[in-house]
Rosetta silent file (secondary structure, phi, psi, omega in degrees, C-alpha in Angstrom):
SEQUENCE: MTLGFFLESLHLVEFAFLYILVVLALQVHNRFSKTTNLLAAIFASFYGLIDEIHQLFVDGRSFTINDLIKDWCGVWITYFVVYLKYLRWAKHSHGTTDDSVEGEYALFKQKP
SCORE:     score description
SCORE:     0.000 S_00000001
   1 L     0.000  129.846  179.021    0.002    0.002    0.007 S_00000001
   2 L   -90.467  162.120  176.409    1.396    3.342   -0.993 S_00000001
   3 H   -63.326  -35.911 -179.917    1.168    6.579    0.894 S_00000001
   4 H   -64.504  -43.929  178.373   -0.863    8.148   -1.906 S_00000001
   5 H   -62.262  -42.967  178.702   -3.494    5.379   -1.763 S_00000001
   6 H   -60.624  -45.523  179.354   -3.689    5.746    2.054 S_00000001
   7 H   -65.181  -39.427  176.857   -4.158    9.496    1.807 S_00000001
   8 H   -67.584  -32.876  179.032   -6.823    9.177   -0.865 S_00000001
   9 H   -72.972  -12.675  178.596   -8.742    6.643    1.151 S_00000001
  10 H   -68.984  -21.656  176.063   -8.927    9.122    4.011 S_00000001
  11 H   -58.763  -43.947  179.704  -11.635   10.964    2.029 S_00000001
  12 H   -62.936  -46.310 -174.922  -14.002    8.089    2.705 S_00000001
  13 H   -64.474  -47.466 -174.075  -12.999    7.898    6.373 S_00000001
  14 H   -68.799  -37.867  179.907  -13.275   11.575    7.179 S_00000001
  15 H   -81.378  -26.291  170.893  -16.694   12.159    5.741 S_00000001
  16 H   -64.385  -40.143  179.838  -18.003    8.886    7.164 S_00000001
  17 H   -67.183  -39.904  175.000  -16.703   10.155   10.534 S_00000001
  18 H   -59.646  -45.829  178.454  -18.462   13.535    9.992 S_00000001
  19 H   -61.726  -43.703  178.449  -21.728   11.735    9.345 S_00000001
  20 H   -60.292  -39.839 -179.491  -21.269    9.530   12.438 S_00000001
  21 H   -63.680  -40.196  179.321  -20.629   12.601   14.589 S_00000001
  22 H   -66.214  -45.167  177.298  -23.863   14.188   13.367 S_00000001
  23 H   -58.869  -44.282  177.113  -25.787   10.938   14.057 S_00000001
  24 H   -61.715  -38.814  175.587  -24.317   10.756   17.537 S_00000001
  25 H   -62.228  -40.822  177.377  -25.356   14.360   18.224 S_00000001
  26 H   -66.042  -37.302  178.879  -28.842   13.482   17.145 S_00000001
  27 H   -67.039  -43.163 -178.310  -28.929   10.428   19.349 S_00000001
  28 H   -60.407  -34.863  179.892  -27.705   12.321   22.380 S_00000001
  29 L   -97.189   17.820  177.109  -30.565   14.826   21.959 S_00000001
  30 L    55.195   37.566 -178.179  -33.159   12.121   21.237 S_00000001
  31 L  -116.537    8.408 -177.144  -33.737   13.408   17.719 S_00000001
  32 L   -83.025  123.867  177.557  -32.493   10.362   15.757 S_00000001
  33 L  -150.386 -179.581  176.619  -35.034    8.936   13.359 S_00000001
  34 H   -59.587  -40.509 -178.554  -35.257    7.781    9.726 S_00000001
  35 H   -69.158  -48.822 -177.971  -35.794   11.343    8.629 S_00000001
  36 H   -69.357  -27.327  175.327  -33.010   12.891   10.652 S_00000001
  37 H   -62.638  -47.195  177.219  -30.701   10.052    9.596 S_00000001
  38 H   -62.522  -44.476  179.010  -31.329   10.945    5.963 S_00000001
  39 H   -62.353  -35.631  177.768  -30.870   14.649    6.689 S_00000001
  40 H   -64.356  -42.363  176.969  -27.553   13.919    8.448 S_00000001
  41 H   -63.265  -43.878  178.889  -26.325   12.078    5.288 S_00000001
  42 H   -63.721  -43.373  178.002  -27.451   14.909    3.059 S_00000001
  43 H   -59.384  -48.454 -179.293  -25.707   17.435    5.312 S_00000001
  44 H   -64.457  -38.076  175.662  -22.455   15.506    5.296 S_00000001
  45 H   -65.255  -43.376  177.784  -22.640   15.079    1.518 S_00000001
  46 H   -64.210  -38.091  174.591  -23.350   18.767    1.014 S_00000001
  47 H   -60.158  -40.744  177.826  -20.396   19.599    3.269 S_00000001
  48 H   -60.817  -41.117  178.007  -18.196   17.421    1.041 S_00000001
  49 H   -63.526  -46.947  178.970  -19.363   19.433   -1.991 S_00000001
  50 H   -59.963  -42.212 -179.724  -18.655   22.732   -0.156 S_00000001
  51 H   -62.276  -44.540  178.963  -15.231   21.491    0.866 S_00000001
  52 H   -65.312  -38.865  175.964  -14.326   20.583   -2.703 S_00000001
  53 H   -66.479  -38.004  175.918  -15.556   23.979   -3.979 S_00000001
  54 H   -56.445  -35.358 -178.661  -13.533   25.666   -1.229 S_00000001
  55 H   -67.570  -20.166  174.729  -10.422   24.023   -2.588 S_00000001
  56 H   -58.790  -29.379 -173.681  -10.827   25.933   -5.815 S_00000001
  57 H  -102.201    7.481  179.748   -9.749   29.068   -3.971 S_00000001
  58 L  -111.601  129.250 -178.192   -6.805   27.607   -2.072 S_00000001
  59 L   -66.422  134.444  179.030   -3.327   27.621   -3.662 S_00000001
  60 L    84.917   -2.289  176.095   -1.970   24.071   -4.149 S_00000001
  61 L  -116.485  160.537 -179.342   -5.422   22.437   -3.823 S_00000001
  62 L  -147.063  154.897  174.533   -7.885   21.494   -6.490 S_00000001
  63 L   -89.102  123.673  176.941  -11.470   20.478   -6.974 S_00000001
  64 L  -130.602  141.100  178.758  -11.778   16.943   -8.342 S_00000001
  65 H   -66.002  -34.168  178.125  -14.863   14.896   -9.034 S_00000001
  66 H   -60.763  -43.504  176.806  -13.009   11.779   -7.833 S_00000001
  67 H   -65.004  -37.791  178.863  -12.543   13.318   -4.375 S_00000001
  68 H   -64.265  -40.992  178.551  -16.191   14.352   -4.281 S_00000001
  69 H   -65.821  -39.236  176.522  -17.245   10.793   -5.175 S_00000001
  70 H   -66.053  -38.630  175.921  -15.030    9.399   -2.447 S_00000001
  71 H   -60.120  -48.331 -177.318  -16.474   11.849    0.058 S_00000001
  72 H   -67.961  -36.773  177.300  -20.002   10.852   -0.894 S_00000001
  73 H   -64.264  -40.600  177.823  -19.209    7.103   -0.868 S_00000001
  74 H   -60.044  -42.890 -179.543  -17.876    7.396    2.694 S_00000001
  75 H   -68.330  -52.006 -170.774  -21.121    9.127    3.770 S_00000001
  76 H   -74.225  -32.010  174.743  -23.625    6.898    1.948 S_00000001
  77 H   -62.931  -44.688  179.967  -21.955    3.588    2.745 S_00000001
  78 H   -69.700  -35.180  175.674  -22.038    4.557    6.415 S_00000001
  79 H   -56.611  -49.298 -175.029  -25.631    5.818    6.075 S_00000001
  80 H   -67.768  -33.672  176.484  -26.802    2.405    4.829 S_00000001
  81 H   -66.147  -43.714  178.129  -24.919    0.586    7.575 S_00000001
  82 H   -65.315  -42.125  179.941  -26.515    2.850   10.246 S_00000001
  83 H   -61.604  -46.041 -179.608  -29.934    2.483    8.609 S_00000001
  84 H   -68.470  -43.203 -174.770  -29.749   -1.282    8.495 S_00000001
  85 H   -71.556  -49.031 -168.729  -28.199   -1.702   11.926 S_00000001
  86 H  -102.847  -26.671 -175.667  -30.126    0.809   14.017 S_00000001
  87 H  -104.595  -24.725 -178.988  -33.305    1.700   12.162 S_00000001
  88 H  -103.343  -48.703  179.469  -34.346   -1.454   10.423 S_00000001
  89 L   -82.111  -26.086 -175.762  -33.069   -4.350   12.491 S_00000001
  90 H   -72.749  -15.726 -178.904  -33.206   -2.637   15.878 S_00000001
  91 H   -71.008  -11.228  177.541  -36.987   -2.388   15.867 S_00000001
  92 H  -106.610    0.095 -173.011  -37.097   -6.128   16.749 S_00000001
  93 L  -107.462   17.990 -178.750  -34.319   -6.137   19.332 S_00000001
  94 L  -109.572   34.017  178.265  -35.890   -4.256   22.218 S_00000001
  95 L    85.461    1.224  178.353  -37.741   -7.117   23.792 S_00000001
  96 L   -99.680  154.757  179.173  -40.704   -6.988   21.406 S_00000001
  97 L  -108.936  146.803  176.184  -41.729   -9.766   19.154 S_00000001
  98 L   -88.737  169.327 -171.301  -42.817   -9.375   15.592 S_00000001
  99 H   -62.788  -32.784 -177.989  -46.036  -10.750   14.193 S_00000001
 100 H   -67.641  -34.181  175.023  -44.478  -13.749   12.546 S_00000001
 101 H   -70.081  -43.486  174.952  -43.081  -15.037   15.817 S_00000001
 102 H   -59.995  -36.747  176.586  -46.392  -14.500   17.554 S_00000001
 103 H   -64.948  -37.249  177.716  -48.098  -16.347   14.776 S_00000001
 104 H   -67.344  -41.815 -178.653  -45.830  -19.363   15.266 S_00000001
 105 H   -74.728  -17.549  176.866  -46.503  -19.451   18.999 S_00000001
 106 H   -61.226  -33.159 -179.894  -50.254  -19.128   18.356 S_00000001
 107 H   -62.307  -34.665 -179.019  -50.248  -22.722   17.206 S_00000001
 108 H   -78.092  -22.764 -179.319  -49.118  -23.852   20.665 S_00000001
 109 H   -81.418  -16.606 -178.866  -51.750  -21.725   22.426 S_00000001
 110 L   -68.311  139.520  178.509  -54.656  -23.333   20.639 S_00000001
 111 L   -99.037  137.723 -177.207  -56.701  -25.778   22.685 S_00000001
 112 L   -68.413    0.000    0.000  -57.732  -29.046   21.025 S_00000001
């Protein structure tokens, strides 16, 4: 692994980390939901765009579509992981049963 590859991969990591920090802030203030999760991903993606545009005005830096795609990939991959882990699968992990499990146990509750 070369140093250039490592530095380029940090685009994914830093914007994924930005998104995670926004999600954690939402969770701390009990505002985390499907909607705010999506808004957090949009915010982090928009910040990536603003950061790349900002680089147009800095000597020695440049705006590249590849960097923007890496920024967005870091955000959206992490978004889908958070969505699947905490918003889709977690609804069945808080001591509640879903209907299919109750339906299976209903067979045992029937009296002959």
